C-alpha positions as CSV (number, residue, x, y, z in Angstrom):
1,M,36.1,-47.8,18.1
2,P,36.1,-45.5,15.2
3,E,33.5,-46.9,12.6
4,K,36.0,-47.7,10.2
5,Q,37.5,-50.3,12.0
6,I,34.4,-52.6,12.5
7,R,33.6,-52.8,9.1
8,F,34.3,-56.8,8.9
9,N,31.6,-58.4,9.9
10,A,31.2,-60.7,7.3
11,P,32.3,-64.7,8.2
12,A,35.8,-65.0,7.3
13,L,37.1,-67.6,4.6
14,S,38.5,-71.0,5.9
15,Y,40.1,-73.3,4.0
16,L,41.1,-75.1,6.9
17,N,39.2,-77.3,9.3
18,D,40.1,-77.8,13.0
19,E,42.1,-81.1,11.9
20,N,44.0,-79.7,9.2
21,I,45.1,-76.7,11.8
22,T,46.1,-79.4,14.4
23,K,48.0,-81.3,11.8
24,I,49.7,-78.3,10.3
25,H,50.8,-76.9,13.8
26,H,52.1,-80.4,15.0
27,S,54.0,-80.7,11.8
28,S,55.4,-77.4,12.4
29,I,56.3,-78.6,15.7
30,K,57.9,-81.7,14.4
31,I,60.3,-79.6,11.7
32,L,61.5,-77.5,14.6
33,E,62.0,-80.2,16.7
34,H,63.8,-82.9,14.5
35,T,64.5,-80.9,11.4
36,G,65.9,-77.8,13.3
37,S,66.8,-74.5,12.0
38,R,69.9,-72.8,11.2
39,I,70.1,-69.5,13.6
40,L,73.5,-67.5,12.9
41,H,73.6,-65.7,15.8
42,P,75.7,-66.5,18.8
43,E,74.2,-64.8,21.8
44,V,70.7,-66.3,20.6
45,L,72.1,-69.7,20.6
46,D,73.2,-69.8,23.8
47,L,69.8,-68.1,25.1
48,L,68.2,-70.9,23.4
49,K,70.4,-73.9,24.8
50,N,69.7,-72.2,28.5
51,K,65.9,-72.5,27.6
52,G,66.3,-76.2,26.7
53,A,67.0,-76.2,23.2
54,K,69.6,-78.7,21.5
55,I,72.3,-76.8,19.5
56,G,73.9,-79.0,16.9
57,P,77.1,-78.7,14.4
58,D,76.7,-75.4,12.3
59,A,74.3,-73.8,14.2
60,R,71.1,-75.8,13.9
61,V,69.0,-75.8,16.7
62,N,66.1,-78.1,17.6
63,I,63.6,-76.0,19.4
64,P,61.2,-78.2,21.7
65,E,57.5,-77.6,21.5
66,S,57.2,-76.5,25.5
67,L,59.3,-73.2,24.5
68,V,56.7,-72.8,21.5
69,E,53.6,-73.1,23.4
70,W,55.0,-70.8,26.1
71,A,55.9,-68.1,23.5
72,L,52.6,-68.1,22.1
73,A,50.9,-68.1,25.5
74,T,53.3,-64.7,26.2
75,A,53.1,-63.0,22.7
76,P,49.9,-60.1,22.7
77,S,46.8,-61.1,20.6
78,K,45.8,-57.4,19.8
79,I,48.2,-54.5,18.6
80,I,47.1,-51.1,18.3
81,I,48.9,-48.8,15.6
82,H,48.5,-45.0,16.1
83,D,48.8,-42.4,13.5
84,R,51.3,-39.3,13.4
85,N,49.0,-37.5,15.5
86,Q,48.6,-40.5,17.9
87,K,45.0,-41.2,17.3
88,P,44.8,-45.0,17.4
89,V,43.8,-46.3,13.6
90,M,44.5,-49.7,13.1
91,F,43.3,-52.6,16.2
92,L,45.5,-55.6,14.8
93,E,43.4,-58.5,15.9
94,K,40.8,-61.2,14.8
95,N,39.5,-60.4,11.5
96,N,40.0,-56.3,11.1
97,V,41.7,-55.9,7.7
98,Y,43.7,-52.6,6.6
99,Y,45.6,-52.2,3.4
100,G,48.9,-50.3,2.4
101,T,51.5,-49.8,-0.2
102,G,54.8,-51.9,-1.1
103,S,58.3,-50.9,-0.8
104,D,61.5,-50.5,-2.2
105,C,60.3,-50.8,-5.8
106,Q,63.2,-50.6,-8.5
107,Y,61.2,-48.8,-11.1
108,L,58.1,-46.5,-11.2
109,L,55.5,-47.3,-14.3
110,D,55.9,-44.1,-16.3
111,Q,51.6,-42.6,-16.8
112,E,52.7,-41.4,-20.1
113,T,54.5,-43.9,-22.1
114,G,54.0,-46.8,-19.9
115,E,57.3,-47.7,-19.7
116,P,59.4,-48.4,-16.2
117,R,61.9,-45.7,-15.1
118,D,64.1,-45.6,-11.9
119,F,62.0,-44.5,-8.9
120,T,63.4,-41.5,-7.8
121,F,63.2,-39.9,-4.1
122,D,61.2,-37.0,-5.7
123,Q,58.7,-39.5,-7.0
124,M,58.7,-41.2,-3.6
125,Q,57.5,-38.2,-2.0
126,K,54.8,-37.6,-4.8
127,A,53.9,-41.3,-4.3
128,L,53.4,-40.9,-0.8
129,R,51.4,-38.0,-1.0
130,I,49.0,-40.0,-3.5
131,A,48.6,-42.9,-0.6
132,D,48.2,-40.1,2.2
133,N,45.1,-38.9,0.1
134,L,43.5,-42.1,-0.6
135,P,40.9,-42.7,1.9
136,H,41.0,-46.8,1.6
137,I,45.1,-47.1,1.9
138,D,45.5,-47.3,5.6
139,F,49.3,-47.5,5.9
140,I,52.2,-46.8,4.1
141,M,55.7,-47.8,2.9
142,G,58.6,-46.4,0.9
143,M,57.3,-47.6,-2.4
144,G,60.6,-46.6,-4.3
145,L,64.3,-47.4,-3.7
146,A,65.6,-43.8,-4.6
147,P,69.3,-45.2,-5.8
148,E,70.7,-41.3,-6.0
149,L,70.5,-40.8,-2.0
150,D,73.5,-41.2,-0.7
151,P,73.9,-44.7,1.1
152,A,74.9,-43.0,4.5
153,T,71.4,-41.6,5.4
154,A,69.3,-43.5,2.6
155,F,67.0,-45.3,4.7
156,Q,67.1,-42.6,7.7
157,K,65.8,-39.8,4.7
158,K,63.2,-42.1,3.5
159,Y,61.6,-42.6,6.7
160,W,61.7,-38.8,7.0
161,A,59.9,-38.5,4.0
162,M,57.1,-40.8,5.0
163,L,56.9,-38.7,8.1
164,K,56.3,-35.5,6.3
165,N,54.2,-36.7,3.2
166,S,51.6,-38.6,5.4
167,T,50.2,-39.0,8.9
168,K,48.7,-42.3,7.8
169,P,51.2,-45.3,10.4
170,Q,54.1,-46.9,8.3
171,V,55.6,-50.2,7.7
172,L,59.4,-49.7,7.5
173,I,62.2,-51.9,6.1
174,S,64.7,-50.8,8.3
175,G,68.4,-50.8,6.1
176,P,71.8,-52.6,6.7
177,D,72.6,-52.7,10.2
178,I,71.0,-51.9,14.0
179,Q,72.5,-48.3,14.0
180,V,70.2,-47.2,11.2
181,L,67.0,-48.6,13.2
182,E,68.5,-46.7,16.0
183,D,68.3,-43.4,14.3
184,I,64.7,-44.4,12.6
185,V,63.4,-45.1,16.3
186,E,65.0,-42.0,17.6
187,M,63.2,-39.9,14.6
188,G,60.2,-41.5,15.7
189,A,60.5,-40.7,19.0
190,V,60.8,-37.1,18.0
191,V,57.7,-36.8,16.4
192,A,56.0,-38.8,19.0
193,G,57.4,-36.8,21.8
194,S,60.0,-39.6,23.8
195,R,60.8,-43.1,23.1
196,E,58.4,-44.2,25.9
197,L,55.5,-42.9,24.4
198,L,56.6,-44.2,20.6
199,S,56.7,-47.5,22.3
200,R,53.0,-46.8,24.2
201,Y,51.6,-45.4,21.1
202,P,53.6,-47.1,18.3
203,R,52.9,-45.4,14.5
204,F,55.2,-48.0,13.0
205,L,56.0,-51.6,12.3
206,L,59.4,-53.5,11.1
207,L,59.2,-55.9,8.3
208,V,62.0,-58.7,9.1
209,D,62.2,-62.0,6.8
210,P,64.0,-65.2,7.7
211,T,65.7,-66.9,5.1
212,S,63.8,-69.9,3.6
213,P,64.3,-72.9,3.9
214,L,64.6,-72.5,7.8
215,V,67.9,-70.1,8.0
216,H,67.8,-67.2,10.7
217,S,70.5,-64.7,9.6
218,R,72.6,-62.7,12.1
219,E,70.9,-59.5,10.7
220,A,67.3,-60.5,11.0
221,I,67.9,-61.7,14.2
222,E,69.6,-58.4,15.7
223,K,66.5,-56.5,14.1
224,L,64.2,-58.9,16.1
225,L,65.9,-58.3,19.2
226,F,65.8,-54.6,18.6
227,M,62.5,-54.7,18.5
228,A,61.5,-56.8,21.3
229,K,63.9,-55.0,23.6
230,N,62.1,-51.7,22.5
231,K,58.7,-53.1,22.7
232,L,57.8,-51.5,19.4
233,P,55.9,-54.1,16.7
234,V,57.5,-56.2,14.5
235,I,56.6,-58.6,11.5
236,Y,58.4,-61.7,11.1
237,A,57.4,-62.9,7.5
238,P,59.1,-65.3,5.5
239,G,58.9,-64.8,1.6
240,I,58.7,-68.2,0.0
241,M,58.8,-69.2,-3.7
242,A,56.8,-72.6,-3.0
243,G,58.7,-75.2,-5.6
244,A,62.3,-73.4,-4.6
245,T,62.5,-72.2,-1.0
246,S,59.7,-74.6,0.5
247,P,57.9,-77.6,-0.5
248,V,55.6,-76.8,-4.3
249,T,52.7,-78.2,-2.0
250,M,50.4,-75.7,-0.3
251,A,50.1,-78.0,3.0
252,G,54.3,-78.3,2.9
253,A,54.4,-74.5,2.3
254,I,52.6,-73.5,5.5
255,A,53.8,-76.1,7.5
256,Q,57.3,-74.7,6.7
257,A,56.5,-71.2,6.9
258,N,54.6,-71.6,10.3
259,A,58.0,-73.2,11.3
260,E,59.8,-70.4,10.5
261,I,57.5,-67.9,12.2
262,L,57.4,-69.8,15.4
263,A,61.4,-69.8,15.9
264,G,61.2,-66.3,15.0
265,L,58.4,-65.7,17.7
266,V,60.3,-68.0,20.3
267,I,63.5,-65.8,20.0
268,H,61.4,-62.6,19.9
269,Q,59.7,-63.5,23.2
270,L,62.4,-65.0,25.2
271,T,64.0,-61.5,24.3
272,N,61.3,-59.6,26.1
273,P,58.0,-61.6,27.0
274,G,54.8,-59.8,25.6
275,A,56.5,-57.5,23.3
276,P,54.2,-56.8,19.9
277,F,54.8,-60.0,17.4
278,V,53.0,-60.1,13.6
279,Y,52.2,-63.3,12.0
280,G,52.5,-63.6,8.5
281,G,54.6,-64.3,5.1
282,G,54.2,-65.1,1.4
283,M,53.9,-68.3,-0.3
284,S,54.0,-67.9,-3.9
285,P,54.5,-70.9,-6.0
286,M,57.6,-70.8,-8.7
287,D,56.8,-70.6,-12.3
288,M,58.7,-73.6,-13.2
289,K,58.6,-72.3,-16.9
290,S,60.0,-68.7,-16.4
291,G,61.6,-68.8,-12.9
292,Q,59.6,-66.4,-11.6
293,P,57.2,-66.1,-8.3
294,T,53.5,-66.4,-9.5
295,Y,53.1,-63.6,-6.8
296,S,49.2,-63.5,-7.4
297,A,48.7,-67.2,-8.4
298,P,45.6,-68.7,-6.9
299,E,47.7,-71.4,-4.8
300,A,49.5,-67.8,-3.4
301,M,46.1,-66.3,-2.5
302,M,44.8,-70.0,-0.6
303,A,48.1,-70.3,1.1
304,Q,48.2,-66.6,2.5
305,A,44.6,-67.6,3.5
306,G,45.4,-70.9,5.2
307,L,48.5,-69.4,7.5
308,C,46.3,-66.5,8.5
309,Q,43.5,-69.1,9.7
310,M,46.6,-70.8,11.7
311,S,47.2,-67.6,13.4
312,R,43.3,-66.0,13.4
313,D,41.6,-69.2,14.7
314,F,44.5,-71.1,16.5
315,Y,47.5,-69.1,17.6
316,H,45.5,-65.7,18.3
317,L,48.2,-63.5,16.8
318,P,47.8,-60.5,14.5
319,T,48.4,-61.2,10.6
320,W,50.8,-60.2,7.7
321,G,50.0,-60.8,4.3
322,F,49.7,-59.7,0.4
323,G,47.0,-58.1,-1.3
324,G,46.6,-55.3,-4.4
325,C,49.7,-57.0,-6.5
326,S,50.4,-58.6,-9.6
327,A,52.7,-60.0,-12.0
328,S,51.8,-58.1,-15.1
329,K,54.1,-55.7,-16.5
330,Q,51.4,-52.8,-17.1
331,C,48.6,-51.5,-15.2
332,D,46.0,-53.6,-17.7
333,A,43.4,-56.0,-17.7
334,Q,46.0,-58.7,-16.0
335,A,47.0,-56.5,-13.2
336,I,43.4,-55.5,-12.5
337,N,42.0,-59.1,-12.1
338,E,45.1,-60.1,-9.8
339,A,45.1,-57.2,-7.9
340,A,41.6,-57.0,-7.4
341,T,40.9,-60.7,-6.4
342,Y,43.8,-60.3,-4.1
343,N,42.2,-57.9,-2.3
344,L,38.8,-59.5,-1.7
345,T,40.6,-62.9,-0.5
346,A,42.9,-61.2,1.8
347,A,39.6,-59.6,3.1
348,W,37.8,-62.9,3.2
349,A,40.7,-64.6,5.0
350,G,40.9,-61.7,7.9
351,T,44.7,-61.0,6.9
352,N,45.3,-57.7,9.7
353,L,47.6,-55.7,7.6
354,V,47.8,-56.3,3.5
355,H,50.6,-55.0,1.6
356,D,52.0,-54.5,-1.9
357,I,48.8,-52.8,-3.3
358,G,49.8,-51.2,-6.7
359,Y,53.2,-53.8,-7.1
360,I,53.1,-55.1,-10.4
361,E,56.3,-57.4,-12.1
362,F,56.3,-59.2,-9.2
363,G,57.3,-55.8,-7.1
364,I,60.2,-54.6,-9.3
365,T,57.9,-51.9,-10.7
366,Y,55.7,-49.8,-8.9
367,S,52.1,-48.4,-10.7
368,L,50.4,-45.4,-9.4
369,E,47.6,-46.3,-11.5
370,L,46.9,-49.5,-10.2
371,L,47.4,-47.8,-6.3
372,V,44.2,-45.8,-7.0
373,L,42.3,-48.4,-8.8
374,C,42.8,-50.6,-5.9
375,N,41.7,-47.7,-3.7
376,E,38.3,-48.1,-5.4
377,F,38.3,-51.6,-5.5
378,I,39.2,-51.9,-1.5
379,G,36.2,-49.3,-0.9
380,Q,33.9,-52.2,-2.5
381,V,35.6,-54.6,-0.4
382,R,34.9,-53.0,2.5
383,R,31.2,-52.8,1.5
384,M,30.9,-56.1,0.6
385,M,32.7,-57.3,4.0
386,D,30.1,-55.2,6.2
387,G,27.6,-58.0,6.0
388,I,23.9,-57.9,6.1
389,V,22.2,-55.9,8.8
390,V,18.7,-57.9,9.8
391,D,16.8,-55.9,12.3
392,D,13.7,-53.9,12.3
393,E,14.6,-51.0,11.0
394,H,16.6,-52.8,7.8
395,L,13.5,-55.1,7.1
396,A,11.7,-52.3,6.5
397,L,8.3,-53.4,7.4
398,D,6.7,-49.8,8.3
399,A,7.7,-48.5,4.8
400,I,6.7,-51.3,2.6
401,D,3.4,-50.7,4.6
402,R,3.5,-47.2,3.7
403,V,3.9,-47.5,0.0
404,G,1.9,-50.6,-0.4
405,P,1.4,-52.6,-3.9
406,G,2.4,-51.1,-6.9
407,N,3.8,-47.6,-5.6
408,S,7.3,-46.3,-5.4
409,F,9.7,-46.0,-2.5
410,L,11.7,-43.4,-4.4
411,T,10.1,-40.6,-2.0
412,D,9.8,-42.7,0.9
413,P,11.4,-41.4,4.5
414,H,13.0,-44.9,4.8
415,T,14.9,-44.5,1.5
416,F,16.1,-41.1,2.2
417,S,17.4,-42.3,5.5
418,H,19.5,-45.3,3.9
419,F,20.4,-44.5,0.6
420,K,23.6,-43.1,1.3
421,N,24.6,-46.3,3.1
422,N,25.1,-47.9,-0.3
423,W,28.4,-47.5,-1.8
424,Q,29.5,-44.7,-3.5
425,P,32.3,-44.9,-6.3
426,D,34.7,-42.7,-6.9
427,L,36.0,-43.8,-10.2
428,T,33.3,-46.6,-11.5
429,D,31.4,-44.9,-13.7
430,R,27.3,-45.4,-13.6
431,R,26.3,-42.7,-16.0
432,I,24.4,-43.2,-19.5
433,R,27.0,-43.3,-22.1
434,K,25.4,-40.0,-23.9
435,N,26.5,-38.2,-20.9
436,W,29.8,-40.5,-20.2
437,K,30.4,-39.2,-23.5
438,K,30.0,-35.7,-22.8
439,N,32.6,-35.8,-20.1
440,G,35.3,-37.4,-22.6
441,S,34.9,-41.0,-22.9
442,L,37.1,-41.9,-19.8
443,S,38.1,-45.4,-19.1
444,M,38.5,-46.0,-15.7
445,E,42.2,-46.7,-16.3
446,K,42.3,-42.7,-17.8
447,S,40.1,-41.5,-15.1
448,A,43.0,-43.1,-12.3
449,K,45.3,-41.2,-14.5
450,E,43.5,-37.8,-14.1
451,R,43.0,-39.1,-10.2
452,I,46.3,-39.0,-9.7
453,R,47.4,-35.4,-11.1
454,S,44.6,-34.2,-9.5
455,I,45.6,-35.1,-6.1
456,L,49.5,-34.0,-7.1
457,D,47.9,-30.6,-8.0
458,T,45.6,-30.1,-4.9
459,H,46.6,-32.6,-1.8
460,I,49.3,-30.7,0.8
461,P,49.7,-33.4,3.5
462,T,49.3,-32.1,7.2
463,P,52.5,-30.2,8.1
464,M,54.7,-31.4,10.8
465,E,54.8,-29.4,14.4
466,A,57.2,-26.4,14.6
467,G,60.8,-27.4,15.4
468,I,60.8,-31.0,14.5
469,E,62.4,-30.8,11.1
470,N,65.6,-29.1,12.9
471,K,65.7,-32.0,15.4
472,I,65.6,-34.7,12.5
473,N,68.2,-32.9,10.6
474,G,70.5,-33.3,13.5
475,I,70.2,-36.6,13.5
476,L,70.5,-37.1,9.9
477,Q,73.5,-35.1,9.9
478,S,75.2,-37.4,12.7
479,A,74.1,-40.3,10.7
480,K,76.2,-38.8,7.8
481,I,79.2,-37.7,10.2
482,R,79.3,-41.2,11.4
């Protein structure tokens, strides 16, 4: 396993004890068995009925505990995600943590004016190039809506832009119907070499959302079934606004979200036992003054940590969550505080996939400055999560003995061997004021803007293999005709 993948050695954050976890689990089972869920897919209703679920009026389904236990036993506890070159780069298990961007923001924050503007397709491609260059951004999402694209091929073209502008794995929002998802999988297969190789070495995950509270739409279920049948990894994650679409209390929100995820897991595993499934969700409390999701509130971070702990310690499924995002309208002190705190909390919680890095204004607007700043924050977090190594080499008794009382370690061989292991900043300035002024007196935010310009001027993504673009264009043309 590459060194980068085994960094997270510090103890995981635990808000819940064993009794709490068991109580939440049984509460979720009670929701599934007694309250029930609306499952708006006739074929799935028949499938569940044949497996012992009770089907009531208005597609209300009571799922028995035995089906949940079976599904948990069949789902894999580890998923390996590959980059465009088929190299394994994300090991989704235990408390390994990976960070990525968000998707489909309506606006992009203008670096010059500080005002939001429509997030165009050209800007999306530039944003993807920036994400490709940042070493602590592990996966990409679309970031912008690009509303000028032809609706017939918009989602396919956005996926093609992701493939062209980065070698990193992707998390996708598939589009309005299964045919769009079929096109995207076919495009991925062209790059992988075949659909069989794409399933064996997956390089993207699909994000699917139930509709809280406790509704599973036909569209969401069809995507869940499609990914299960193709044995490609899917994330089934409710986006809850606690106090509006779930109980306002953290325990109640976690119990409901857990029930929604487990219902999706049952459907998914009944379709194809052993298909890869990622567990997670968001539970931002509703701000009762503004009516907005609080997004990066302490309760949102705590509830996510609790939900991830349920999966990490009890269900042993890969996890999905949030980080690097803010409710602020600018890349300001509020945004930096909320984004950095969320990144650290997600790492402590052991969230395997942390998305929405760079989001501001509840995900309406994207900030490239915040993305670049978060790359710096994540580097710090990764160093902190390395833990403290205690062995003979790191205790350094020989070096202490060589240097002795009153002397300096500066020229000792032990210092030369280890000083580069300390975190080396990118944007963080450690110079004295005189030298800082000589170099332009840049604040960290201004340094981030300079870094964006530098990346766009110099970074060229790794090109695709010859012949792939022609095959992709054929798929896009067929979609347009259809």
